[in-house]
C-alpha positions as CSV (number, residue, x, y, z in Angstrom):
1,X,-69.3,1.3,60.7
2,X,-70.9,-1.9,59.6
3,X,-69.5,-4.5,56.7
4,X,-71.6,-6.6,54.8
5,X,-69.7,-9.3,52.8
6,X,-70.2,-11.4,50.3
7,X,-69.0,-14.7,50.0
8,X,-67.2,-16.0,46.8
9,X,-66.8,-19.5,45.9
10,X,-64.1,-21.1,43.7
11,X,-64.2,-24.8,42.3
12,X,-61.5,-25.9,41.6
13,X,-61.3,-29.2,38.7
14,X,-58.3,-31.5,38.5
15,X,-57.5,-33.6,35.2
16,X,-55.0,-36.1,35.9
17,X,-53.3,-37.9,33.0
18,X,-52.3,-41.3,33.2
19,X,-49.3,-43.2,31.0
20,X,-49.8,-46.5,29.3
21,X,-47.5,-48.7,28.5
22,X,-47.0,-50.1,24.7
23,X,-46.6,-53.4,24.6
24,X,-44.6,-54.7,21.2
25,X,-44.5,-58.0,20.4
26,X,-41.6,-60.0,18.1
27,X,-41.8,-63.0,16.0
28,X,-39.7,-65.5,16.3
29,X,-36.2,-65.0,14.5
30,X,-34.3,-68.0,12.5
31,X,-31.3,-67.8,11.6
32,X,-31.1,-69.3,8.2
33,X,-28.8,-72.5,8.6
34,X,-25.4,-72.8,6.1
35,X,-26.4,-74.6,2.4
36,X,-23.8,-77.3,2.5
37,X,-21.6,-77.9,-0.8
38,X,-22.4,-78.8,-4.3
39,X,-19.1,-81.1,-3.7
40,X,-16.4,-81.6,-0.9
41,X,-13.5,-79.9,-2.8
42,X,-16.0,-76.6,-2.5
43,X,-15.7,-77.4,1.2
44,X,-11.7,-77.7,1.0
45,X,-11.6,-74.6,-0.2
46,X,-9.7,-71.8,1.4
47,X,-12.8,-68.6,0.6
48,X,-14.5,-67.8,3.0
49,X,-18.3,-69.0,3.2
50,X,-20.8,-65.9,3.1
51,X,-21.6,-64.5,5.9
52,X,-25.3,-65.2,7.6
53,X,-27.2,-61.9,8.0
54,X,-28.1,-60.8,11.6
55,X,-31.2,-60.6,12.8
56,X,-32.4,-57.2,13.1
57,X,-32.6,-55.5,16.5
58,X,-36.6,-55.5,17.9
59,X,-37.9,-52.0,17.4
60,X,-37.5,-50.6,20.8
61,X,-40.6,-49.6,22.4
62,X,-42.0,-46.4,22.4
63,X,-43.2,-45.2,26.1
64,X,-46.8,-42.8,26.1
65,X,-45.6,-39.3,27.6
66,X,-47.4,-38.7,31.0
67,X,-49.3,-35.3,30.5
68,X,-47.7,-33.1,33.5
69,X,-50.8,-32.7,36.0
70,X,-52.2,-29.2,37.0
71,X,-52.1,-27.9,39.8
72,X,-54.8,-27.1,41.2
73,X,-55.8,-23.4,41.6
74,X,-55.6,-21.2,45.1
75,X,-59.1,-21.3,47.0
76,X,-59.9,-17.1,45.3
77,X,-60.5,-14.8,48.6
78,X,-63.8,-13.7,50.0
79,X,-64.6,-10.5,48.2
80,X,-65.9,-8.1,50.5
81,X,-67.8,-5.2,48.2
82,X,-67.6,-1.5,48.6
83,X,-68.6,-0.1,51.5
84,X,-72.2,1.6,51.0
85,X,-70.7,5.2,52.1
86,X,-73.6,7.7,53.9
87,X,-75.0,10.1,51.6
88,X,-73.0,13.9,51.8
89,X,-74.0,16.9,54.0
90,X,-74.9,19.7,52.6
91,X,-76.5,22.1,55.3
92,X,-75.7,22.6,58.8
93,X,-78.0,24.6,62.0
94,X,-77.3,25.6,64.6
95,X,-80.7,27.1,66.3
96,X,-79.0,27.9,69.9
97,X,-76.5,30.9,67.8
98,X,-78.8,31.2,64.4
99,X,-76.9,29.1,62.1
100,X,-78.1,28.3,59.1
101,X,-75.5,27.4,56.1
102,X,-75.2,25.3,53.2
103,X,-72.3,23.9,53.2
104,X,-69.2,23.8,50.7
105,X,-67.8,20.4,50.5
106,X,-63.4,21.7,50.7
107,X,-60.2,19.2,51.4
108,X,-57.0,21.0,51.5
109,X,-55.6,23.7,50.3
110,X,-51.7,23.9,48.4
111,X,-49.4,24.3,51.9
112,X,-52.2,20.9,52.9
113,X,-54.0,22.4,55.4
114,X,-57.6,22.5,55.9
115,X,-58.5,25.1,52.7
116,X,-61.1,27.5,54.1
117,X,-64.1,29.3,52.3
118,X,-63.2,32.3,50.1
119,X,-64.3,34.7,47.7
120,X,-68.2,34.8,47.4
121,X,-68.7,31.8,49.3
122,X,-66.5,33.6,52.4
123,X,-69.1,33.6,54.9
124,X,-70.3,29.6,54.7
125,X,-69.7,26.9,56.3
126,X,-67.5,24.2,55.0
127,X,-67.4,20.3,55.4
128,X,-64.1,19.2,55.2
129,X,-63.7,16.3,52.4
130,X,-60.9,14.3,54.5
131,X,-63.3,13.6,56.8
132,X,-65.6,11.0,58.0
133,X,-69.5,11.9,56.3
134,X,-71.5,13.0,58.7
135,X,-73.6,10.1,60.6
136,X,-70.5,7.3,59.9
137,X,-68.1,6.3,62.6
138,X,-65.3,9.1,63.1
139,X,-65.6,12.9,63.6
140,X,-67.1,14.4,60.4
141,X,-64.9,18.0,60.3
142,X,-67.1,21.7,59.4
143,X,-65.4,24.5,59.4
144,X,-66.5,28.3,58.8
145,X,-65.2,31.7,59.8
146,X,-65.7,33.6,62.5
147,X,-66.0,36.9,61.0
148,X,-64.8,38.6,57.4
149,X,-64.2,42.1,55.5
150,X,-68.4,41.6,55.4
151,X,-68.6,41.5,59.2
152,X,-69.4,38.6,61.9
153,X,-69.5,35.1,59.3
154,X,-70.9,32.0,59.7
155,X,-69.5,30.9,63.4
156,X,-69.4,34.1,64.8
157,X,-71.1,33.3,68.0
158,X,-70.0,29.3,68.3
159,X,-68.1,30.0,71.1
160,X,-71.9,30.8,72.9
161,X,-72.4,27.1,72.5
162,X,-72.3,25.0,75.5
163,X,-73.1,20.9,75.7
164,X,-76.7,19.7,75.5
165,X,-77.0,22.5,72.9
166,X,-78.2,20.6,68.8
167,X,-76.3,20.9,65.9
168,X,-78.3,20.1,62.6
169,X,-76.5,18.1,59.3
170,X,-78.8,17.8,56.8
171,X,-77.9,15.3,53.6
172,X,-78.3,14.8,50.1
173,X,-80.9,12.1,50.3
174,X,-83.1,13.8,52.3
175,X,-82.4,12.9,55.6
176,X,-81.2,14.5,58.3
177,X,-79.1,13.7,61.7
178,X,-78.9,15.4,65.1
179,X,-75.6,15.9,67.4
180,X,-75.8,16.6,70.3
181,X,-73.1,19.2,72.4
182,X,-70.5,17.8,74.4
183,X,-68.1,20.6,74.9
184,X,-66.7,23.9,73.4
185,X,-62.6,23.9,73.7
186,X,-59.8,26.6,73.1
187,X,-56.2,26.5,71.8
188,X,-53.9,28.1,70.3
189,X,-53.1,27.9,66.8
190,X,-49.6,27.4,67.5
191,X,-51.0,24.3,69.9
192,X,-53.3,22.8,68.4
193,X,-54.1,19.2,69.7
194,X,-54.2,17.5,66.0
195,X,-55.0,13.8,67.0
196,X,-57.2,15.3,70.5
197,X,-59.6,16.5,67.6
198,X,-58.8,14.4,64.8
199,X,-58.3,11.2,66.4
200,X,-60.7,8.2,64.5
201,X,-63.8,7.5,67.0
202,X,-66.4,4.7,68.0
203,X,-69.1,6.0,66.6
204,X,-70.3,9.6,64.6
205,X,-69.2,12.1,66.1
206,X,-69.1,15.9,64.6
207,X,-66.5,18.7,65.1
208,X,-66.8,22.4,64.3
209,X,-64.1,24.9,64.1
210,X,-63.8,28.3,63.8
211,X,-61.1,31.4,64.9
212,X,-61.1,32.8,68.6
213,X,-59.2,34.5,71.2
214,X,-57.2,37.7,70.0
215,X,-56.1,39.0,66.3
216,X,-52.9,38.9,65.7
217,X,-52.1,42.0,63.3
218,X,-49.1,40.7,63.0
219,X,-49.2,37.6,61.7
220,X,-53.3,38.5,60.5
221,X,-55.5,36.2,61.9
222,X,-56.2,35.4,65.3
223,X,-54.9,33.4,67.6
224,X,-56.9,30.6,68.6
225,X,-58.9,28.5,67.3
226,X,-62.5,26.9,68.8
227,X,-63.4,23.6,68.4
228,X,-66.8,22.0,69.9
229,X,-67.0,18.5,69.9
230,X,-70.4,16.6,69.8
231,X,-71.6,13.2,69.3
232,X,-74.3,11.9,67.4
233,X,-78.3,11.9,69.1
């Protein structure tokens, strides 16, 4: 499915600080001369002369600290907007077998299997919400019972479909998609080819699934699954 991409450009400015040397000027220092004694006797005195004060040490220049350079941030990756999803399916119609049913939206049950219509909705068809929406790339999955305690159910005649028959899916935005049946296959439940049925496809496709084959009273369900493969017209 095509994506729309939006490019976000991030600009980074790097400010570098330079250190400035501070020069300190020192005045010339002169040692004060020693005063002559008042008389020769004083000059011959054993008393030490008063020490001459040492010249003060020049002040040590204090360098101006250089601020650390700021690392430039990495350019931001382009941000892709969320994909616009196809409208949700709300109804399925298969004129060749007189099917016209609103669509439930079901996920997985507590055992991790695809949930099936039950209760008051047992005879309705359902779209598996873990599959693509009809019209998106990949196999959208619609399921329903072949029969129920009420008698024949929504997909009782599903196995009678043939290549070329049409399946219409109405969506909540008022649009409708038409899928054309390519083949109808039956698989034993214990040998169901999951990857073959649910594998990704290059374009929008549809799988319509119900039970088939013989009823097995020991396990309480039919032995097979009927699967219709259809492609967007």
